[in-house]
LOGUFI-110531 format. One line per 3 residues: number of its first residue (from 0); for each residue x, y, z of N, C-alpha, C. Coordinates in Angstrom, 1 decimal. Example, Ala and Ser with C-alpha at 12.3 -4.5 7.8 and 13.67 -1.06 7.14 Angstrom:
// LOGUFI-110531
0 = 13.2/-5.7/7.8/12.3/-4.5/7.8/13.2/-3.3/7.8 | 12.8/-2.2/7.1/13.7/-1.1/7.1/12.9/0.0/7.9
// end
This chain:
// LOGUFI-110531
0 = -18.5/73.6/-59.2/-18.9/72.5/-60.1/-19.1/73.1/-61.5 | -18.7/72.4/-62.5/-18.9/72.8/-63.9/-20.4/72.9/-64.3 | -20.8/73.9/-64.9/-22.3/74.0/-65.4/-22.5/72.9/-66.4
3 = -23.8/72.4/-66.4/-24.2/71.4/-67.4/-24.2/72.0/-68.8 | -24.6/73.3/-68.9/-24.8/73.9/-70.2/-24.4/75.4/-70.1 | -23.5/75.8/-71.0/-23.1/77.2/-71.0/-23.2/77.8/-72.5
6 = -23.9/78.9/-72.6/-23.9/79.7/-73.9/-23.2/81.0/-73.6 | -22.2/81.3/-74.4/-21.4/82.6/-74.2/-21.5/83.4/-75.4 | -22.3/84.5/-75.3/-22.4/85.6/-76.3/-22.8/84.9/-77.7
9 = -23.8/84.1/-77.7/-24.2/83.3/-78.9/-25.0/84.1/-79.8 | -24.6/84.2/-81.1/-25.4/84.8/-82.1/-25.5/83.7/-83.2 | -26.8/83.4/-83.5/-27.0/82.2/-84.4/-28.3/82.4/-85.2
12 = -28.5/81.6/-86.2/-29.7/81.7/-87.0/-29.7/80.6/-88.1 | -30.3/81.0/-89.2/-30.4/80.1/-90.3/-29.9/80.8/-91.6 | -28.9/80.1/-92.2/-28.2/80.8/-93.3/-27.6/82.1/-92.8
15 = -27.7/83.2/-93.6/-27.2/84.5/-93.1/-28.0/85.2/-92.1 | -29.2/84.7/-91.8/-30.1/85.4/-90.9/-29.8/85.2/-89.5 | -29.7/86.3/-88.7/-29.5/86.2/-87.3/-30.8/86.2/-86.6
18 = -31.0/85.1/-85.8/-32.2/85.1/-84.9/-31.9/85.3/-83.5 | -30.9/84.7/-83.0/-30.4/85.0/-81.6/-29.3/86.0/-81.6 | -29.3/86.9/-80.7/-28.3/88.0/-80.7/-27.7/88.1/-79.3
21 = -26.5/87.6/-79.2/-25.7/87.8/-78.0/-26.2/87.1/-76.8 | -26.7/85.8/-76.9/-27.3/85.1/-75.8/-26.2/84.5/-74.9 | -26.2/84.8/-73.6/-25.3/84.2/-72.6/-26.2/83.6/-71.5
24 = -25.8/82.4/-71.2/-26.7/81.6/-70.3/-25.8/80.5/-69.6 | -25.9/80.2/-68.4/-25.2/79.1/-67.7/-26.3/78.4/-66.9 | -26.4/77.1/-67.1/-27.3/76.2/-66.4/-26.6/75.2/-65.6
27 = -26.7/75.2/-64.2/-26.1/74.1/-63.5/-26.9/72.8/-63.6 | -26.2/71.8/-63.3/-26.9/70.4/-63.4/-28.1/70.4/-62.5 | -29.2/69.9/-63.1/-30.5/69.8/-62.3/-31.4/71.0/-62.4
30 = -30.9/72.0/-63.1/-31.8/73.2/-63.3/-33.0/72.9/-64.1 | -34.1/73.5/-63.7/-35.4/73.4/-64.5/-35.6/74.8/-65.0 | -35.5/75.0/-66.3/-35.6/76.3/-66.9/-36.8/76.4/-67.8
33 = -37.7/77.4/-67.6/-38.8/77.7/-68.5/-38.3/78.8/-69.5 | -38.6/78.7/-70.8/-38.3/79.7/-71.7/-39.6/80.2/-72.3 | -39.9/81.4/-72.1/-41.2/82.0/-72.5/-41.0/83.2/-73.4
36 = -41.9/83.4/-74.3/-41.9/84.6/-75.2/-42.9/84.4/-76.3 | -43.1/85.5/-77.0/-44.1/85.5/-78.2/-43.5/84.6/-79.3 | -44.4/84.2/-80.2/-43.9/83.5/-81.4/-42.9/84.4/-82.1
39 = -41.8/83.8/-82.5/-40.7/84.6/-83.2/-39.7/85.3/-82.3 | -39.8/85.0/-81.0/-38.9/85.6/-80.0/-37.5/84.9/-80.1 | -37.5/83.7/-80.6/-36.2/83.0/-80.7/-36.1/81.8/-79.8
42 = -37.2/81.4/-79.2/-37.2/80.2/-78.3/-36.8/78.9/-78.9 | -37.5/78.6/-80.0/-37.2/77.3/-80.7/-35.8/77.4/-81.3 | -35.3/78.5/-81.8/-34.0/78.7/-82.3/-32.9/78.5/-81.2
45 = -33.3/78.9/-79.9/-32.4/78.7/-78.8/-32.1/77.2/-78.6 | -33.2/76.4/-78.6/-33.1/75.0/-78.4/-32.3/74.3/-79.6 | -32.7/74.8/-80.8/-32.0/74.3/-82.0/-30.5/74.6/-82.0
48 = -30.1/75.7/-81.5/-28.7/76.1/-81.4/-28.0/75.3/-80.3 | -28.6/75.0/-79.2/-28.0/74.1/-78.2/-27.8/72.7/-78.8 | -28.7/72.3/-79.7/-28.6/71.0/-80.3/-27.7/70.9/-81.5
51 = -27.3/72.1/-82.0/-26.4/72.2/-83.2/-27.1/72.2/-84.5 | -28.3/72.7/-84.5/-29.1/72.6/-85.7/-29.2/74.0/-86.5 | -28.5/75.0/-86.0/-28.5/76.3/-86.6/-27.1/76.7/-87.0
54 = -27.0/77.8/-87.7/-25.7/78.3/-88.1/-25.2/79.3/-87.0 | -24.0/79.0/-86.5/-23.5/79.9/-85.4/-22.7/81.1/-86.1 | -23.1/82.3/-85.7/-22.4/83.5/-86.3/-21.4/84.1/-85.2
57 = -21.5/83.6/-84.0/-20.6/84.1/-83.0/-20.9/83.4/-81.7 | -19.9/83.4/-80.8/-20.0/82.8/-79.5/-19.8/81.3/-79.4 | -20.0/80.7/-78.2/-19.7/79.3/-78.0/-20.8/78.7/-77.2
60 = -20.9/77.4/-77.4/-21.8/76.5/-76.6/-20.9/75.4/-76.0 | -21.1/75.2/-74.7/-20.4/74.2/-74.0/-21.3/73.3/-73.2 | -21.0/72.0/-73.2/-21.7/71.0/-72.4/-20.8/70.4/-71.4
63 = -21.1/70.5/-70.1/-20.3/70.0/-69.0/-18.8/70.5/-69.2 | -18.7/71.8/-69.6/-17.4/72.4/-69.7/-16.7/72.1/-71.0 | -17.2/71.2/-71.9/-16.6/70.9/-73.2/-17.2/71.7/-74.3
66 = -16.4/72.4/-75.0/-16.8/73.3/-76.1/-17.4/72.4/-77.2 | -18.7/72.5/-77.5/-19.4/71.7/-78.6/-19.8/72.5/-79.8 | -19.3/73.8/-79.8/-19.7/74.7/-80.9/-19.6/74.2/-82.3
69 = -18.6/73.4/-82.5/-18.3/72.9/-83.9/-18.9/71.5/-84.0 | -19.5/70.9/-83.0/-19.9/69.5/-83.1/-21.3/69.3/-83.7 | -21.5/68.3/-84.5/-22.7/67.9/-85.1/-23.8/67.5/-84.1
72 = -25.1/67.6/-84.4/-26.1/67.2/-83.4/-25.9/65.8/-82.9 | -25.5/64.8/-83.7/-25.4/63.4/-83.1/-24.3/63.3/-82.1 | -23.2/64.2/-82.3/-22.1/64.2/-81.4/-22.6/64.8/-80.0
75 = -23.4/65.9/-80.1/-23.9/66.5/-78.9/-24.9/65.5/-78.2 | -25.6/64.8/-79.0/-26.5/63.8/-78.4/-25.7/62.7/-77.6 | -24.6/62.3/-78.2/-23.7/61.3/-77.5/-23.1/61.9/-76.2
78 = -23.0/63.2/-76.1/-22.5/63.9/-74.9/-23.6/64.2/-73.9 | -24.9/63.8/-74.2/-26.0/63.9/-73.3/-27.0/65.0/-73.5 | -27.1/65.5/-74.7/-28.1/66.5/-75.1/-29.2/65.9/-75.9
81 = -30.4/66.0/-75.4/-31.5/65.4/-76.2/-32.6/66.4/-76.4 | -33.1/66.5/-77.6/-34.2/67.4/-78.0/-35.5/66.7/-78.4 | -36.6/67.1/-77.8/-37.9/66.7/-78.3/-38.4/67.9/-79.1
84 = -38.4/67.7/-80.5/-38.8/68.9/-81.3/-40.3/69.1/-81.3 | -40.7/70.3/-81.7/-42.1/70.6/-81.8/-42.8/69.7/-82.8 | -42.1/69.2/-83.8/-42.6/68.4/-84.9/-42.7/66.9/-84.5
87 = -42.2/66.6/-83.3/-42.3/65.2/-82.8/-41.4/64.2/-83.5 | -41.4/64.1/-84.8/-40.4/63.4/-85.6/-40.4/61.9/-85.2 | -41.5/61.3/-84.9/-41.5/59.8/-84.7/-41.5/59.1/-86.1
90 = -41.1/57.8/-86.1/-41.2/57.0/-87.3/-42.6/56.5/-87.3 | -43.5/57.0/-88.2/-44.9/56.6/-88.2/-45.1/55.2/-88.8 | -44.1/54.7/-89.5/-44.3/53.4/-90.1/-43.8/52.3/-89.2
93 = -43.2/52.7/-88.0/-42.7/51.7/-87.1/-43.6/51.6/-85.9 | -43.6/50.5/-85.2/-44.4/50.4/-83.9/-43.8/51.3/-82.8 | -44.6/51.4/-81.8/-44.1/52.2/-80.6/-42.8/51.6/-80.1
96 = -42.8/50.3/-79.9/-41.6/49.6/-79.4/-40.4/49.7/-80.3 | -40.7/49.6/-81.6/-39.6/49.8/-82.6/-39.0/51.2/-82.6 | -39.9/52.2/-82.4/-39.5/53.6/-82.3/-38.5/53.7/-81.1
99 = -38.9/53.1/-80.0/-38.1/53.3/-78.8/-36.8/52.5/-78.9 | -36.8/51.3/-79.5/-35.6/50.6/-79.6/-34.6/51.2/-80.6 | -35.2/51.9/-81.6/-34.3/52.5/-82.6/-33.5/53.7/-82.0
102 = -34.1/54.3/-80.9/-33.4/55.4/-80.3/-32.5/55.0/-79.1 | -32.6/53.7/-78.7/-32.0/53.3/-77.5/-30.4/53.4/-77.5 | -29.9/54.0/-76.5/-28.4/54.0/-76.4/-28.1/54.1/-74.9
105 = -27.0/53.7/-74.5/-26.6/53.8/-73.0/-27.5/52.8/-72.2 | -27.9/53.3/-71.0/-28.5/52.4/-70.0/-30.0/52.5/-70.0 | -30.6/53.4/-70.8/-32.1/53.6/-70.8/-32.7/52.3/-71.3
108 = -33.9/52.0/-70.6/-34.6/50.7/-70.9/-36.0/50.9/-71.3 | -36.6/50.0/-72.0/-38.0/50.0/-72.3/-38.9/50.1/-71.0 | -38.4/49.3/-70.0/-39.2/49.3/-68.8/-39.3/50.7/-68.2
111 = -38.2/51.5/-68.2/-38.3/52.8/-67.7/-39.2/53.7/-68.5 | -39.2/53.6/-69.8/-40.0/54.3/-70.7/-41.5/54.0/-70.4 | -41.8/52.7/-70.3/-43.2/52.3/-70.1/-43.6/52.7/-68.7
114 = -42.7/52.8/-67.7/-43.1/53.2/-66.4/-43.6/54.6/-66.4 | -42.9/55.5/-67.2/-43.3/56.9/-67.3/-44.5/57.0/-68.1 | -44.7/56.2/-69.1/-45.8/56.3/-70.1/-46.5/54.9/-70.2
117 = -47.4/54.6/-69.2/-48.1/53.3/-69.3/-48.9/53.2/-70.6 | -49.4/54.3/-71.1/-50.2/54.3/-72.3/-49.4/53.7/-73.5 | -48.1/54.0/-73.5/-47.2/53.5/-74.6/-47.0/52.0/-74.5
120 = -47.0/51.5/-73.3/-46.9/50.1/-73.1/-48.1/49.4/-73.7 | -49.3/50.0/-73.4/-50.6/49.4/-74.0/-50.6/49.4/-75.5 | -49.9/50.4/-76.0/-50.0/50.6/-77.5/-48.7/50.2/-78.2
123 = -47.8/49.4/-77.5/-46.5/49.1/-78.0/-46.4/48.5/-79.3 | -47.5/47.7/-79.7/-47.5/47.0/-81.0/-48.1/47.9/-82.1 | -48.7/49.0/-81.7/-49.3/49.9/-82.7/-48.3/50.7/-83.5
126 = -48.6/51.0/-84.7/-47.7/51.9/-85.5/-47.8/53.3/-85.1 | -46.8/54.1/-85.3/-46.8/55.5/-85.0/-48.0/56.2/-85.6 | -48.4/55.9/-86.8/-49.5/56.6/-87.5/-50.8/56.3/-86.8
129 = -50.9/55.2/-86.0/-52.2/54.9/-85.4/-52.4/55.6/-84.0 | -51.4/56.4/-83.6/-51.5/57.0/-82.3/-52.2/58.3/-82.4 | -52.8/58.7/-81.3/-53.4/60.1/-81.2/-52.2/61.1/-81.0
132 = -52.6/62.4/-81.1/-51.6/63.4/-81.0/-50.9/63.4/-79.7 | -51.6/63.1/-78.6/-51.0/63.0/-77.3/-50.1/61.8/-77.1 | -50.5/60.7/-77.7/-49.7/59.5/-77.7/-48.4/59.7/-78.5
135 = -48.5/60.4/-79.6/-47.3/60.7/-80.4/-46.4/61.6/-79.7 | -46.9/62.5/-78.9/-46.0/63.4/-78.1/-45.4/62.6/-77.0 | -46.1/61.7/-76.4/-45.5/60.8/-75.3/-44.4/60.0/-76.0
138 = -44.6/59.4/-77.2/-43.6/58.6/-77.8/-42.4/59.5/-78.2 | -42.6/60.7/-78.6/-41.5/61.6/-79.0/-40.6/61.8/-77.7 | -41.2/62.1/-76.6/-40.5/62.3/-75.3/-39.8/61.0/-74.9
141 = -40.5/59.9/-75.0/-39.9/58.6/-74.5/-38.7/58.3/-75.4 | -38.8/58.5/-76.7/-37.7/58.2/-77.7/-36.5/59.0/-77.3 | -36.6/60.3/-77.0/-35.5/61.1/-76.6/-34.9/60.6/-75.3
144 = -35.7/60.2/-74.4/-35.2/59.7/-73.1/-34.5/58.4/-73.3 | -34.8/57.6/-74.3/-34.1/56.4/-74.6/-32.6/56.6/-75.0 | -32.3/57.9/-75.3/-30.9/58.2/-75.6/-30.1/58.6/-74.3
147 = -30.8/58.6/-73.2/-30.1/58.9/-71.9/-29.6/60.3/-71.8 | -30.4/61.3/-72.1/-29.9/62.7/-72.0/-29.8/63.2/-70.6 | -28.7/63.9/-70.4/-28.5/64.7/-69.1/-29.1/66.0/-69.2
150 = -29.2/66.5/-70.5/-29.8/67.8/-70.7/-31.0/67.6/-71.7 | -32.2/67.8/-71.2/-33.4/67.5/-72.0/-34.0/68.8/-72.4 | -34.2/69.0/-73.7/-34.7/70.2/-74.4/-36.1/69.8/-74.9
153 = -37.1/70.6/-74.4/-38.5/70.3/-74.8/-39.1/71.5/-75.5 | -39.5/71.3/-76.7/-40.0/72.4/-77.5/-41.5/72.3/-77.7 | -42.2/73.2/-77.0/-43.7/73.3/-77.0/-44.3/71.9/-76.9
156 = -44.0/71.1/-75.8/-44.6/69.8/-75.8/-46.1/69.7/-75.5 | -46.7/70.8/-75.1/-48.1/70.8/-74.8/-49.0/71.3/-75.9 | -48.3/71.7/-77.0/-49.0/72.4/-78.1/-50.1/71.5/-78.7
159 = -51.4/72.0/-78.7/-52.5/71.3/-79.4/-53.0/70.1/-78.6 | -52.6/69.9/-77.4/-53.1/68.7/-76.7/-54.2/69.1/-75.7 | -55.0/68.1/-75.4/-56.1/68.3/-74.4/-55.6/68.5/-73.0
162 = -56.3/69.3/-72.2/-55.8/69.7/-70.9/-55.4/68.5/-70.0 | -56.2/67.4/-70.1/-55.8/66.2/-69.3/-54.5/65.6/-69.7 | -54.2/65.6/-71.0/-52.9/65.1/-71.5/-51.8/66.1/-71.1
165 = -52.0/67.4/-71.1/-51.0/68.4/-70.7/-50.7/68.1/-69.2 | -51.7/67.8/-68.4/-51.4/67.6/-67.0/-50.6/66.3/-66.8 | -50.9/65.3/-67.6/-50.1/64.1/-67.5/-48.6/64.3/-67.9
168 = -48.4/65.1/-69.0/-47.1/65.3/-69.4/-46.3/66.2/-68.4 | -47.0/67.2/-67.8/-46.3/68.0/-66.8/-45.9/67.1/-65.6 | -46.7/66.1/-65.2/-46.3/65.2/-64.1/-45.1/64.4/-64.5
171 = -45.1/64.0/-65.8/-43.9/63.2/-66.3/-42.7/64.1/-66.2 | -42.8/65.3/-66.6/-41.6/66.2/-66.5/-41.1/66.4/-65.0 | -42.1/66.4/-64.1/-41.7/66.5/-62.7/-41.0/65.2/-62.3
174 = -41.5/64.1/-62.8/-40.8/62.8/-62.4/-39.4/62.7/-63.0 | -39.3/63.2/-64.2/-38.0/63.2/-64.9/-36.9/64.0/-64.2 | -37.4/65.2/-63.7/-36.5/66.1/-63.0/-36.3/65.9/-61.5
177 = -37.1/65.0/-61.0/-37.2/64.9/-59.5/-35.8/64.6/-58.8 | -35.0/63.7/-59.5/-33.8/63.3/-58.8/-32.6/64.3/-58.9 | -32.9/65.4/-59.7/-31.9/66.5/-59.8/-30.7/66.1/-60.7
180 = -30.7/65.0/-61.4/-29.6/64.6/-62.3/-29.7/65.2/-63.7 | -31.0/65.5/-64.1/-31.2/66.0/-65.4/-31.4/67.5/-65.4 | -30.9/68.2/-66.4/-31.2/69.6/-66.6/-32.3/69.7/-67.6
183 = -33.4/70.4/-67.3/-34.5/70.4/-68.3/-34.8/71.8/-68.7 | -34.9/72.0/-70.0/-35.2/73.3/-70.6/-36.5/73.2/-71.3 | -37.5/73.9/-70.8/-38.9/73.8/-71.4/-39.3/75.0/-72.0
186 = -39.5/75.0/-73.4/-40.1/76.1/-74.1/-41.6/75.8/-74.2 | -42.4/76.8/-73.7/-43.8/76.5/-73.6/-44.6/77.8/-73.7 | -45.7/77.7/-74.5/-46.7/78.9/-74.5/-47.6/78.9/-73.3
189 = -47.8/77.7/-72.7/-48.6/77.6/-71.5/-47.7/78.2/-70.3 | -47.7/79.5/-70.1/-46.8/80.1/-69.2/-47.1/79.6/-67.8 | -48.3/79.4/-67.4/-48.6/79.1/-66.0/-48.0/77.7/-65.7
192 = -48.2/76.7/-66.6/-47.7/75.4/-66.4/-46.2/75.4/-66.4 | -45.6/76.1/-67.3/-44.1/76.2/-67.4/-43.5/76.8/-66.1 | -44.1/77.9/-65.7/-43.5/78.5/-64.5/-43.8/77.7/-63.2
195 = -44.9/76.9/-63.2/-45.1/76.1/-62.1/-44.1/75.0/-62.0 | -43.6/74.5/-63.1/-42.6/73.4/-63.1/-41.2/74.0/-62.9 | -40.9/75.1/-63.4/-39.5/75.6/-63.5/-39.0/76.2/-62.2
198 = -37.7/76.2/-61.9/-37.1/76.9/-60.8/-36.6/78.3/-61.3 | -36.4/78.4/-62.6/-35.8/79.6/-63.2/-36.5/79.8/-64.6 | -36.6/81.1/-64.9/-37.3/81.4/-66.2/-36.6/82.4/-67.0
201 = -36.6/82.2/-68.3/-36.1/83.2/-69.3/-37.3/83.8/-70.0 | -37.3/85.1/-70.2/-38.3/85.7/-71.0/-37.6/86.2/-72.2 | -37.9/85.8/-73.4/-37.2/86.2/-74.6/-38.1/87.1/-75.5
204 = -37.4/88.1/-76.2/-38.0/89.0/-77.1/-37.0/89.4/-78.1 | -37.3/89.4/-79.4/-36.4/89.8/-80.4/-35.1/89.2/-80.5 | -35.1/87.9/-80.1/-33.8/87.1/-80.2/-32.9/87.4/-79.1
207 = -33.4/88.0/-78.0/-32.5/88.3/-76.8/-33.3/87.9/-75.6 | -32.6/88.0/-74.4/-33.2/87.7/-73.1/-33.5/89.0/-72.5 | -34.8/89.2/-72.1/-35.2/90.4/-71.4/-35.4/90.2/-69.9
210 = -35.5/88.9/-69.5/-35.5/88.6/-68.1/-34.9/87.2/-67.9 | -34.1/87.1/-66.8/-33.6/85.8/-66.4/-33.5/85.8/-64.9 | -34.4/85.0/-64.3/-34.4/85.0/-62.8/-35.3/83.8/-62.3
213 = -35.5/83.8/-61.0/-36.4/82.8/-60.5/-37.8/82.8/-61.1 | -38.3/81.6/-61.4/-39.6/81.5/-62.1/-40.7/82.3/-61.2 | -40.5/82.2/-59.9/-41.5/82.8/-59.0/-41.6/84.3/-59.3
216 = -40.4/84.9/-59.5/-40.3/86.4/-59.7/-41.0/86.8/-61.0 | -41.0/85.9/-62.0/-41.7/86.3/-63.3/-43.2/86.2/-63.1 | -43.6/85.2/-62.3/-45.1/85.0/-62.0/-45.6/86.3/-61.4
219 = -44.8/86.9/-60.5/-45.3/88.0/-59.7/-44.9/89.4/-60.3 | -44.6/89.5/-61.6/-44.2/90.8/-62.2/-45.2/91.0/-63.3 | -45.1/92.2/-63.9/-46.0/92.6/-65.0/-45.3/92.3/-66.3
222 = -44.1/91.7/-66.3/-43.3/91.5/-67.5/-44.0/90.6/-68.5 | -44.7/89.5/-68.0/-45.4/88.6/-68.9/-46.4/89.3/-69.7 | -47.2/90.1/-68.9/-48.3/90.9/-69.6/-47.7/91.9/-70.6
225 = -46.6/92.5/-70.3/-46.0/93.5/-71.1/-45.4/92.8/-72.4 | -44.8/91.7/-72.3/-44.1/91.1/-73.4/-44.9/90.1/-74.2 | -45.8/89.4/-73.5/-46.5/88.4/-74.3/-48.0/88.5/-74.1
228 = -48.5/89.5/-73.4/-49.9/89.7/-73.3/-50.7/88.7/-72.4 | -49.9/88.1/-71.5/-50.5/87.1/-70.6/-50.3/87.6/-69.2 | -51.4/87.6/-68.4/-51.4/88.0/-67.0/-51.5/86.7/-66.2
231 = -50.7/86.5/-65.2/-50.8/85.3/-64.3/-51.9/85.5/-63.3 | -52.6/84.5/-63.0/-53.6/84.5/-61.9/-52.8/84.4/-60.6 | -53.0/85.2/-59.7/-52.2/85.2/-58.4/-53.0/84.5/-57.3
// end
């Protein structure tokens, strides 16, 4: 079966600067991948490169076997790639419902979004600027889901949020991934939460991959402590 996402010897960055160096990665459909590393390791750039937001200096990116290396982000989105950026990027002057409808394409519905995020249904008439940080993050995720992505890229979705909101979001990610139809790539500083969700984990350092294997194996090694100064509780 063709992999959902393939990166082959990808070198990419911003302008002339190289951030990623020779990244190769193949994700089958339904894979849950956690991407972990220190700030500056290249995690956000990896997601941006999959989405088509960086300059490619070498290598190829393919979605379901189709080479998308030269395609603009909106074309990749139409092929099923969706990014929830760290910056959230909701329309603060629009209501929750208007934000969702503006992103809608394909078969995704408001009912599905509201089933995942009941809080958004309660706040559907509220403007984006009236939402809490956690609600804005819920809206950013729901907006991306309204595009019907088969490959969902999540960039630091738990950053700055209260523990109770983090737990709610991780449960939503479980629900999103449960049927095995979506490939989910989660970049996250909360290593324990990310590895608890993922089946596979990448550890990045210096724009490269220093570990790629089952999430469980990273939990039980000293690599995390060595590379990011975090020890897992066993």
